[in-house]
Backbone and ligand atoms as CSV (ligand in chain L), in Angstrom:
chain,resi,resn,atom,element,x,y,z
A,1,MET,N,N,0.946,-1.167,-0.003
A,1,MET,CA,C,0.015,-0.093,0.081
A,1,MET,C,C,0.894,1.257,0.090
A,2,LYS,N,N,0.446,2.162,-0.819
A,2,LYS,CA,C,1.227,3.461,-0.761
A,2,LYS,C,C,0.387,4.720,-0.367
A,3,LEU,N,N,0.775,5.434,0.508
A,3,LEU,CA,C,0.073,6.598,1.003
A,3,LEU,C,C,0.937,7.944,0.666
A,4,LEU,N,N,0.188,8.916,0.477
A,4,LEU,CA,C,0.728,10.270,0.383
A,4,LEU,C,C,0.430,11.017,1.556
A,5,ILE,N,N,1.349,11.614,2.168
A,5,ILE,CA,C,1.184,12.406,3.370
A,5,ILE,C,C,1.452,13.854,3.068
A,6,ILE,N,N,0.435,14.564,3.176
A,6,ILE,CA,C,0.516,16.111,2.729
A,6,ILE,C,C,0.336,16.967,4.014
A,7,ASN,N,N,1.316,17.818,4.209
A,7,ASN,CA,C,1.227,18.925,5.253
A,7,ASN,C,C,1.235,20.205,4.632
A,8,GLY,N,N,0.319,21.111,5.032
A,8,GLY,CA,C,0.102,22.432,4.562
A,8,GLY,C,C,0.932,23.533,5.240
A,9,PRO,N,N,0.563,24.717,5.048
A,9,PRO,CA,C,1.382,25.866,5.332
A,9,PRO,C,C,1.800,25.962,6.888
A,10,ASN,N,N,3.085,26.219,7.100
A,10,ASN,CA,C,3.606,26.509,8.419
A,10,ASN,C,C,3.752,25.078,9.310
A,11,ILE,N,N,3.470,24.015,8.731
A,11,ILE,CA,C,3.801,22.718,9.435
A,11,ILE,C,C,5.256,22.499,9.441
A,12,ASN,N,N,6.025,23.022,8.383
A,12,ASN,CA,C,7.396,23.035,8.417
A,12,ASN,C,C,8.100,23.730,9.500
A,13,MET,N,N,7.202,24.530,10.264
A,13,MET,CA,C,7.780,25.390,11.372
A,13,MET,C,C,7.567,24.697,12.789
A,14,LEU,N,N,7.023,23.460,12.678
A,14,LEU,CA,C,6.719,22.818,14.007
A,14,LEU,C,C,8.170,22.778,14.763
A,15,GLY,N,N,7.958,22.947,16.107
A,15,GLY,CA,C,9.096,23.049,16.974
A,15,GLY,C,C,9.638,24.444,17.172
A,16,ILE,N,N,9.070,25.364,16.327
A,16,ILE,CA,C,9.456,26.845,16.358
A,16,ILE,C,C,8.140,27.519,16.594
A,17,ARG,N,N,7.085,27.178,15.960
A,17,ARG,CA,C,5.805,27.986,15.909
A,17,ARG,C,C,5.015,27.556,17.160
A,18,GLU,N,N,4.332,28.507,17.920
A,18,GLU,CA,C,3.390,28.376,18.916
A,18,GLU,C,C,3.514,26.882,19.576
A,19,LYS,N,N,4.608,26.890,20.237
A,19,LYS,CA,C,4.917,25.604,20.924
A,19,LYS,C,C,3.970,25.161,21.947
A,20,GLY,N,N,3.186,26.079,22.607
A,20,GLY,CA,C,2.280,25.650,23.596
A,20,GLY,C,C,1.011,25.109,22.928
A,21,ILE,N,N,0.892,25.279,21.574
A,21,ILE,CA,C,-0.183,24.527,20.893
A,21,ILE,C,C,0.254,23.398,20.124
A,22,TYR,N,N,1.382,23.474,19.457
A,22,TYR,CA,C,1.969,22.471,18.518
A,22,TYR,C,C,2.980,21.623,19.029
A,23,GLY,N,N,3.535,22.017,20.190
A,23,GLY,CA,C,4.641,21.136,20.855
A,23,GLY,C,C,5.976,21.602,20.368
A,24,ASP,N,N,7.013,20.857,20.972
A,24,ASP,CA,C,8.344,21.077,20.777
A,24,ASP,C,C,8.902,20.475,19.624
A,25,GLU,N,N,8.340,19.376,19.124
A,25,GLU,CA,C,9.041,18.600,18.145
A,25,GLU,C,C,8.868,19.153,16.737
A,26,SER,N,N,10.012,18.956,15.950
A,26,SER,CA,C,10.159,19.626,14.596
A,26,SER,C,C,9.388,18.706,13.485
A,27,TYR,N,N,9.227,19.320,12.485
A,27,TYR,CA,C,8.673,18.731,11.230
A,27,TYR,C,C,9.478,17.502,10.829
A,28,GLU,N,N,10.727,17.620,10.865
A,28,GLU,CA,C,11.578,16.502,10.621
A,28,GLU,C,C,11.295,15.385,11.556
A,29,ALA,N,N,11.105,15.648,12.840
A,29,ALA,CA,C,10.749,14.649,13.831
A,29,ALA,C,C,9.268,13.957,13.403
A,30,LEU,N,N,8.378,14.832,12.898
A,30,LEU,CA,C,7.109,14.315,12.480
A,30,LEU,C,C,7.232,13.394,11.335
A,31,LEU,N,N,8.097,13.608,10.438
A,31,LEU,CA,C,8.400,12.800,9.214
A,31,LEU,C,C,9.015,11.419,9.810
A,32,ARG,N,N,9.967,11.542,10.673
A,32,ARG,CA,C,10.608,10.319,11.152
A,32,ARG,C,C,9.599,9.475,11.839
A,33,TYR,N,N,8.636,10.050,12.629
A,33,TYR,CA,C,7.559,9.352,13.290
A,33,TYR,C,C,6.660,8.572,12.321
A,34,ILE,N,N,6.236,9.384,11.338
A,34,ILE,CA,C,5.260,8.744,10.276
A,34,ILE,C,C,6.150,7.726,9.530
A,35,ALA,N,N,7.273,7.915,9.216
A,35,ALA,CA,C,8.128,6.877,8.408
A,35,ALA,C,C,8.237,5.644,9.220
A,36,GLY,N,N,8.373,5.791,10.527
A,36,GLY,CA,C,8.439,4.660,11.426
A,36,GLY,C,C,7.229,3.789,11.339
A,37,ILE,N,N,6.096,4.439,11.554
A,37,ILE,CA,C,4.771,3.708,11.575
A,37,ILE,C,C,4.614,3.177,10.224
A,38,CYS,N,N,4.859,3.764,9.048
A,38,CYS,CA,C,4.543,3.213,7.795
A,38,CYS,C,C,5.529,1.927,7.583
A,39,GLU,N,N,6.776,2.002,8.125
A,39,GLU,CA,C,7.680,1.007,7.868
A,39,GLU,C,C,7.118,-0.402,8.794
A,40,GLU,N,N,6.721,0.044,9.895
A,40,GLU,CA,C,6.238,-1.143,10.803
A,40,GLU,C,C,5.164,-1.817,10.177
A,41,ASN,N,N,4.324,-1.061,9.291
A,41,ASN,CA,C,3.153,-1.560,8.847
A,41,ASN,C,C,3.090,-1.971,7.362
A,42,GLY,N,N,4.427,-1.981,6.784
A,42,GLY,CA,C,4.677,-2.323,5.349
A,42,GLY,C,C,3.975,-1.296,4.406
A,43,ILE,N,N,3.932,-0.105,4.833
A,43,ILE,CA,C,3.353,0.879,3.963
A,43,ILE,C,C,4.327,1.925,3.416
A,44,GLU,N,N,4.295,2.064,2.043
A,44,GLU,CA,C,5.133,3.039,1.468
A,44,GLU,C,C,4.620,4.471,1.691
A,45,ALA,N,N,5.510,5.390,1.978
A,45,ALA,CA,C,5.002,6.736,2.235
A,45,ALA,C,C,5.699,7.653,1.411
A,46,GLU,N,N,4.891,8.617,0.834
A,46,GLU,CA,C,5.572,9.727,0.116
A,46,GLU,C,C,5.087,10.977,0.985
A,47,PHE,N,N,6.063,11.928,1.130
A,47,PHE,CA,C,5.716,13.110,1.804
A,47,PHE,C,C,5.714,14.336,0.898
A,48,PHE,N,N,4.786,15.285,1.374
A,48,PHE,CA,C,4.780,16.518,0.532
A,48,PHE,C,C,4.382,17.724,1.550
A,49,GLN,N,N,5.061,18.638,1.601
A,49,GLN,CA,C,4.622,19.877,2.587
A,49,GLN,C,C,4.899,21.069,1.580
A,50,SER,N,N,3.857,22.077,1.694
A,50,SER,CA,C,3.957,23.159,0.951
A,50,SER,C,C,3.159,24.311,1.705
A,51,ASN,N,N,3.688,25.588,1.522
A,51,ASN,CA,C,3.050,26.779,1.997
A,51,ASN,C,C,2.036,27.237,0.913
A,52,HIS,N,N,1.924,26.703,-0.181
A,52,HIS,CA,C,1.155,27.276,-1.285
A,52,HIS,C,C,-0.001,26.411,-1.706
A,53,GLU,N,N,-1.167,27.067,-1.758
A,53,GLU,CA,C,-2.467,26.260,-1.993
A,53,GLU,C,C,-2.319,25.556,-3.381
A,54,GLY,N,N,-2.020,26.289,-4.414
A,54,GLY,CA,C,-1.955,25.664,-5.769
A,54,GLY,C,C,-0.970,24.430,-5.801
A,55,ALA,N,N,0.135,24.595,-5.135
A,55,ALA,CA,C,1.123,23.483,-5.091
A,55,ALA,C,C,0.464,22.183,-4.488
A,56,ILE,N,N,-0.299,22.427,-3.368
A,56,ILE,CA,C,-0.995,21.223,-2.785
A,56,ILE,C,C,-2.047,20.613,-3.797
A,57,VAL,N,N,-2.738,21.486,-4.501
A,57,VAL,CA,C,-3.764,20.989,-5.518
A,57,VAL,C,C,-3.025,20.293,-6.559
A,58,ASP,N,N,-1.873,20.822,-7.084
A,58,ASP,CA,C,-1.118,20.159,-8.110
A,58,ASP,C,C,-0.564,18.718,-7.563
A,59,ARG,N,N,-0.205,18.712,-6.473
A,59,ARG,CA,C,0.274,17.348,-5.836
A,59,ARG,C,C,-0.784,16.435,-5.764
A,60,ILE,N,N,-1.953,16.849,-5.247
A,60,ILE,CA,C,-3.080,15.945,-5.186
A,60,ILE,C,C,-3.512,15.382,-6.600
A,61,GLN,N,N,-3.538,16.204,-7.640
A,61,GLN,CA,C,-3.914,15.751,-8.915
A,61,GLN,C,C,-2.725,14.730,-9.390
A,62,GLU,N,N,-1.451,15.125,-9.056
A,62,GLU,CA,C,-0.405,14.055,-9.568
A,62,GLU,C,C,-0.701,12.740,-8.943
A,63,ALA,N,N,-1.325,12.646,-7.714
A,63,ALA,CA,C,-1.406,11.366,-7.002
A,63,ALA,C,C,-2.496,10.480,-7.691
A,64,TYR,N,N,-3.295,11.088,-8.539
A,64,TYR,CA,C,-4.336,10.443,-9.161
A,64,TYR,C,C,-3.770,8.944,-9.759
A,65,GLY,N,N,-4.364,7.818,-9.335
A,65,GLY,CA,C,-4.007,6.556,-9.820
A,65,GLY,C,C,-2.573,6.141,-9.397
A,66,GLN,N,N,-2.027,6.774,-8.379
A,66,GLN,CA,C,-0.622,6.463,-7.961
A,66,GLN,C,C,-0.609,6.053,-6.593
A,67,VAL,N,N,-1.523,6.601,-5.823
A,67,VAL,CA,C,-1.555,6.175,-4.386
A,67,VAL,C,C,-2.805,5.538,-3.944
A,68,ASP,N,N,-2.787,4.866,-2.718
A,68,ASP,CA,C,-4.031,4.137,-2.370
A,68,ASP,C,C,-4.715,5.054,-1.257
A,69,GLY,N,N,-4.200,6.065,-0.691
A,69,GLY,CA,C,-4.646,6.838,0.318
A,69,GLY,C,C,-3.858,8.240,0.482
A,70,ILE,N,N,-4.592,9.188,0.962
A,70,ILE,CA,C,-3.943,10.504,1.284
A,70,ILE,C,C,-4.316,10.777,2.799
A,71,VAL,N,N,-3.239,11.203,3.527
A,71,VAL,CA,C,-3.356,11.731,4.810
A,71,VAL,C,C,-2.971,13.155,4.727
A,72,ILE,N,N,-3.919,14.099,5.121
A,72,ILE,CA,C,-3.528,15.535,4.851
A,72,ILE,C,C,-3.876,16.372,6.154
A,73,ASN,N,N,-2.844,17.101,6.515
A,73,ASN,CA,C,-3.132,18.241,7.412
A,73,ASN,C,C,-3.132,19.510,6.553
A,74,PRO,N,N,-4.208,20.036,6.214
A,74,PRO,CA,C,-4.189,21.180,5.313
A,74,PRO,C,C,-3.838,22.437,5.984
A,75,ALA,N,N,-3.633,22.330,7.399
A,75,ALA,CA,C,-3.273,23.520,8.184
A,75,ALA,C,C,-4.308,24.683,7.866
A,76,ALA,N,N,-3.851,25.954,7.797
A,76,ALA,CA,C,-4.802,27.047,7.649
A,76,ALA,C,C,-5.785,26.823,6.427
A,77,TYR,N,N,-5.307,26.246,5.308
A,77,TYR,CA,C,-6.224,25.931,4.248
A,77,TYR,C,C,-7.387,25.157,4.562
A,78,THR,N,N,-7.383,24.442,5.692
A,78,THR,CA,C,-8.522,23.580,6.217
A,78,THR,C,C,-9.787,24.479,6.081
A,79,HIS,N,N,-9.661,25.843,6.597
A,79,HIS,CA,C,-10.583,26.697,6.896
A,79,HIS,C,C,-11.035,27.552,5.627
A,80,THR,N,N,-10.344,27.453,4.679
A,80,THR,CA,C,-10.604,28.445,3.564
A,80,THR,C,C,-10.585,27.773,2.229
A,81,SER,N,N,-10.101,26.560,2.048
A,81,SER,CA,C,-9.730,26.123,0.541
A,81,SER,C,C,-10.859,25.304,-0.036
A,82,VAL,N,N,-11.615,25.755,-0.897
A,82,VAL,CA,C,-12.514,25.012,-1.683
A,82,VAL,C,C,-11.711,24.229,-2.776
A,83,ALA,N,N,-10.578,24.871,-3.196
A,83,ALA,CA,C,-9.760,24.350,-4.313
A,83,ALA,C,C,-8.994,22.954,-3.781
A,84,ILE,N,N,-8.683,22.921,-2.607
A,84,ILE,CA,C,-8.108,21.577,-2.114
A,84,ILE,C,C,-9.325,20.696,-1.935
A,85,LEU,N,N,-10.383,21.058,-1.412
A,85,LEU,CA,C,-11.535,20.161,-1.302
A,85,LEU,C,C,-11.872,19.627,-2.677
A,86,ASP,N,N,-11.897,20.483,-3.647
A,86,ASP,CA,C,-12.303,20.051,-4.983
A,86,ASP,C,C,-11.278,19.026,-5.609
A,87,ALA,N,N,-9.998,19.339,-5.388
A,87,ALA,CA,C,-8.920,18.351,-5.744
A,87,ALA,C,C,-9.193,17.132,-5.256
A,88,LEU,N,N,-9.366,16.944,-3.976
A,88,LEU,CA,C,-9.661,15.674,-3.221
A,88,LEU,C,C,-10.729,14.960,-3.714
A,89,LYS,N,N,-11.772,15.674,-4.126
A,89,LYS,CA,C,-12.976,15.107,-4.556
A,89,LYS,C,C,-12.619,14.580,-6.067
A,90,ALA,N,N,-12.037,15.389,-6.794
A,90,ALA,CA,C,-11.611,15.088,-8.184
A,90,ALA,C,C,-10.910,13.660,-8.324
A,91,VAL,N,N,-9.914,13.478,-7.463
A,91,VAL,CA,C,-9.125,12.290,-7.669
A,91,VAL,C,C,-9.770,11.001,-6.890
A,92,SER,N,N,-10.749,11.396,-6.136
A,92,SER,CA,C,-11.419,10.208,-5.361
A,92,SER,C,C,-10.574,9.296,-4.647
A,93,ILE,N,N,-9.584,9.778,-4.071
A,93,ILE,CA,C,-8.488,8.842,-3.370
A,93,ILE,C,C,-8.983,8.901,-1.890
A,94,PRO,N,N,-9.142,7.670,-1.221
A,94,PRO,CA,C,-9.513,7.860,0.105
A,94,PRO,C,C,-8.670,8.635,0.918
A,95,CYS,N,N,-9.243,9.521,1.843
A,95,CYS,CA,C,-8.410,10.511,2.500
A,95,CYS,C,C,-8.843,10.696,3.913
A,96,CYS,N,N,-7.895,10.850,4.780
A,96,CYS,CA,C,-8.068,11.207,6.209
A,96,CYS,C,C,-7.498,12.523,6.388
A,97,GLU,N,N,-8.233,13.303,7.279
A,97,GLU,CA,C,-7.660,14.625,7.609
A,97,GLU,C,C,-7.096,14.637,9.122
A,98,VAL,N,N,-6.131,15.365,9.309
A,98,VAL,CA,C,-5.360,15.318,10.680
A,98,VAL,C,C,-5.012,16.850,11.140
A,99,HIS,N,N,-5.353,17.115,12.301
A,99,HIS,CA,C,-4.886,18.347,12.940
A,99,HIS,C,C,-4.319,18.070,14.245
A,100,LEU,N,N,-3.113,18.566,14.524
A,100,LEU,CA,C,-2.334,18.408,15.684
A,100,LEU,C,C,-3.167,18.902,16.824
A,101,SER,N,N,-3.746,20.090,16.692
A,101,SER,CA,C,-4.490,20.679,17.925
A,101,SER,C,C,-5.898,20.329,17.746
A,102,ASN,N,N,-6.577,20.616,18.791
A,102,ASN,CA,C,-8.065,20.548,18.751
A,102,ASN,C,C,-8.791,21.717,18.281
A,103,ILE,N,N,-9.065,21.838,16.979
A,103,ILE,CA,C,-9.493,22.897,16.217
A,103,ILE,C,C,-10.837,23.431,16.724
A,104,TYR,N,N,-11.615,22.391,17.411
A,104,TYR,CA,C,-12.942,22.875,17.981
A,104,TYR,C,C,-12.899,23.498,19.278
A,105,GLU,N,N,-11.638,23.570,19.899
A,105,GLU,CA,C,-11.551,24.207,21.181
A,105,GLU,C,C,-10.729,25.602,20.955
A,106,ARG,N,N,-10.493,25.876,19.791
A,106,ARG,CA,C,-9.817,27.149,19.412
A,106,ARG,C,C,-10.673,28.159,18.839
A,107,GLU,N,N,-10.144,29.174,18.108
A,107,GLU,CA,C,-10.994,30.273,17.615
A,107,GLU,C,C,-12.144,29.637,16.787
A,108,GLU,N,N,-13.135,30.485,16.797
A,108,GLU,CA,C,-14.274,29.949,15.987
A,108,GLU,C,C,-14.079,29.741,14.493
A,109,PHE,N,N,-13.189,30.594,13.940
A,109,PHE,CA,C,-12.846,30.376,12.472
A,109,PHE,C,C,-12.221,29.074,12.140
A,110,ARG,N,N,-11.667,28.410,13.253
A,110,ARG,CA,C,-11.076,27.043,12.997
A,110,ARG,C,C,-12.170,25.922,13.226
A,111,HIS,N,N,-13.279,26.279,13.492
A,111,HIS,CA,C,-14.247,25.164,13.707
A,111,HIS,C,C,-14.815,24.584,12.370
A,112,HIS,N,N,-14.686,25.277,11.261
A,112,HIS,CA,C,-15.264,24.802,10.093
A,112,HIS,C,C,-14.091,24.257,9.261
A,113,SER,N,N,-14.302,23.084,8.674
A,113,SER,CA,C,-13.249,22.577,7.699
A,113,SER,C,C,-13.951,22.221,6.418
A,114,PHE,N,N,-13.494,22.804,5.293
A,114,PHE,CA,C,-13.882,22.440,4.024
A,114,PHE,C,C,-13.418,20.975,3.726
A,115,ILE,N,N,-12.206,20.623,4.148
A,115,ILE,CA,C,-11.613,19.392,3.827
A,115,ILE,C,C,-12.338,18.299,4.330
A,116,SER,N,N,-12.989,18.377,5.445
A,116,SER,CA,C,-13.933,17.395,6.090
A,116,SER,C,C,-14.968,16.773,5.118
A,117,LEU,N,N,-15.331,17.621,4.181
A,117,LEU,CA,C,-16.363,17.131,3.082
A,117,LEU,C,C,-15.680,16.110,2.300
A,118,ALA,N,N,-14.497,16.087,2.127
A,118,ALA,CA,C,-13.901,15.047,1.355
A,118,ALA,C,C,-13.208,13.864,2.159
A,119,ALA,N,N,-12.991,14.073,3.475
A,119,ALA,CA,C,-12.211,13.224,4.320
A,119,ALA,C,C,-13.246,12.151,4.806
A,120,GLU,N,N,-12.786,10.964,4.874
A,120,GLU,CA,C,-13.538,9.857,5.465
A,120,GLU,C,C,-13.583,10.071,6.883
A,121,LYS,N,N,-12.489,10.445,7.532
A,121,LYS,CA,C,-12.332,10.670,9.038
A,121,LYS,C,C,-11.520,11.903,9.347
A,122,THR,N,N,-11.741,12.482,10.448
A,122,THR,CA,C,-10.802,13.654,10.788
A,122,THR,C,C,-10.303,13.299,12.153
A,123,PHE,N,N,-8.943,13.390,12.364
A,123,PHE,CA,C,-8.346,13.164,13.646
A,123,PHE,C,C,-7.754,14.455,14.159
A,124,TYR,N,N,-8.182,14.863,15.334
A,124,TYR,CA,C,-7.701,16.137,15.843
A,124,TYR,C,C,-7.405,16.086,17.286
A,125,GLY,N,N,-6.486,16.986,17.695
A,125,GLY,CA,C,-6.218,17.207,19.095
A,125,GLY,C,C,-5.319,16.186,19.673
A,126,GLU,N,N,-4.750,15.271,18.964
A,126,GLU,CA,C,-3.834,14.192,19.509
A,126,GLU,C,C,-2.454,14.299,19.155
A,127,GLY,N,N,-1.990,15.496,18.647
A,127,GLY,CA,C,-0.685,15.711,18.225
A,127,GLY,C,C,-0.234,14.606,17.123
A,128,PHE,N,N,1.071,14.206,17.068
A,128,PHE,CA,C,1.580,13.350,16.012
A,128,PHE,C,C,0.611,12.003,16.012
A,129,ARG,N,N,0.069,11.588,17.067
A,129,ARG,CA,C,-0.656,10.330,17.002
A,129,ARG,C,C,-1.871,10.388,16.225
A,130,GLY,N,N,-2.255,11.519,15.810
A,130,GLY,CA,C,-3.448,11.551,14.837
A,130,GLY,C,C,-3.037,11.110,13.537
A,131,TYR,N,N,-1.764,11.394,13.141
A,131,TYR,CA,C,-1.268,10.812,11.795
A,131,TYR,C,C,-1.227,9.246,11.856
A,132,GLU,N,N,-0.879,8.700,13.018
A,132,GLU,CA,C,-0.758,7.262,13.188
A,132,GLU,C,C,-2.267,6.758,12.948
A,133,ARG,N,N,-3.167,7.272,13.749
A,133,ARG,CA,C,-4.552,6.775,13.649
A,133,ARG,C,C,-5.135,6.910,12.190
A,134,ALA,N,N,-4.740,7.921,11.440
A,134,ALA,CA,C,-5.249,8.171,10.057
A,134,ALA,C,C,-4.574,6.981,9.199
A,135,ILE,N,N,-3.289,6.743,9.317
A,135,ILE,CA,C,-2.568,5.725,8.617
A,135,ILE,C,C,-3.207,4.451,8.810
A,136,LEU,N,N,-3.458,4.074,10.182
A,136,LEU,CA,C,-3.923,2.737,10.428
A,136,LEU,C,C,-5.354,2.546,10.004
A,137,TYR,N,N,-6.113,3.699,10.013
A,137,TYR,CA,C,-7.462,3.582,9.536
A,137,TYR,C,C,-7.565,3.306,8.065
A,138,LEU,N,N,-6.751,3.985,7.316
A,138,LEU,CA,C,-6.481,3.675,5.779
A,138,LEU,C,C,-6.014,2.328,5.585
A,139,LYS,N,N,-5.068,1.842,6.307
A,139,LYS,CA,C,-4.483,0.506,6.183
A,139,LYS,C,C,-5.586,-0.467,6.359
A,140,ASP,N,N,-6.214,-0.339,7.541
A,140,ASP,CA,C,-7.267,-1.383,7.882
A,140,ASP,C,C,-8.463,-1.419,6.719
A,141,LYS,N,N,-8.788,-0.188,6.180
A,141,LYS,CA,C,-9.825,-0.314,5.202
A,141,LYS,C,C,-9.443,-0.530,3.861
A,142,TYR,N,N,-8.262,-0.229,3.340
A,142,TYR,CA,C,-7.924,-0.199,1.946
A,142,TYR,C,C,-6.648,-1.111,1.659
A,143,SER,N,N,-5.968,-1.603,2.671
A,143,SER,CA,C,-4.725,-2.329,2.100
A,143,SER,C,C,-5.216,-3.759,1.590
A,144,TYR,N,N,-4.343,-4.200,0.635
A,144,TYR,CA,C,-4.782,-5.386,0.000
A,144,TYR,C,C,-3.601,-6.359,-0.069
L,1,DQA,C1,C,-3.759,22.766,12.331
L,1,DQA,C2,C,-4.817,23.682,12.710
L,1,DQA,C3,C,-5.114,24.906,11.868
L,1,DQA,O1,O,-6.256,25.651,12.312
L,1,DQA,C4,C,-3.843,25.742,11.758
L,1,DQA,O2,O,-4.072,26.746,10.823
L,1,DQA,C5,C,-2.574,25.042,11.445
L,1,DQA,C6,C,-2.455,23.679,12.043
L,1,DQA,C7,C,-3.361,21.736,13.219
L,1,DQA,O3,O,-2.613,20.797,12.869
L,1,DQA,O4,O,-3.804,21.804,14.451
L,1,DQA,O5,O,-1.750,25.500,10.881
L,1,DQA,O6,O,-4.050,22.117,11.062
């Protein structure tokens, strides 16, 4: 099974940005964590991070027919991006949404997610563990 792991804007600043919300660990540490889970489960992982909405749309389109699932933390684009929602719907690749923080306990503008309309499941407020839960969900449902 092959999964594409997409992280949106400012996720590359983990360990520096708002540590009280996102913790001390870096983006590189997140990649190592996810790579370890994928290795343990015999999953091939591709990683993509971008601060640009169109680049994320392009990457989702490129994944068409190439991967079995997408795990996406769209970061701030969660709350604004119809383009990312439409790209996920266009490729119809099974998708899970992840947020490190509990978006429902934060500012009201974070309570709405466009991406949830394309995601089978959303995991939030569990830090890195949310990515593990998303990966295992897709593995259990779609690995062959
Ligand atoms: C986030 C939550 C978003 O509201 C925020 O814009 C982010 C990260 C999270 O992982 O908790 O950048 O997606």
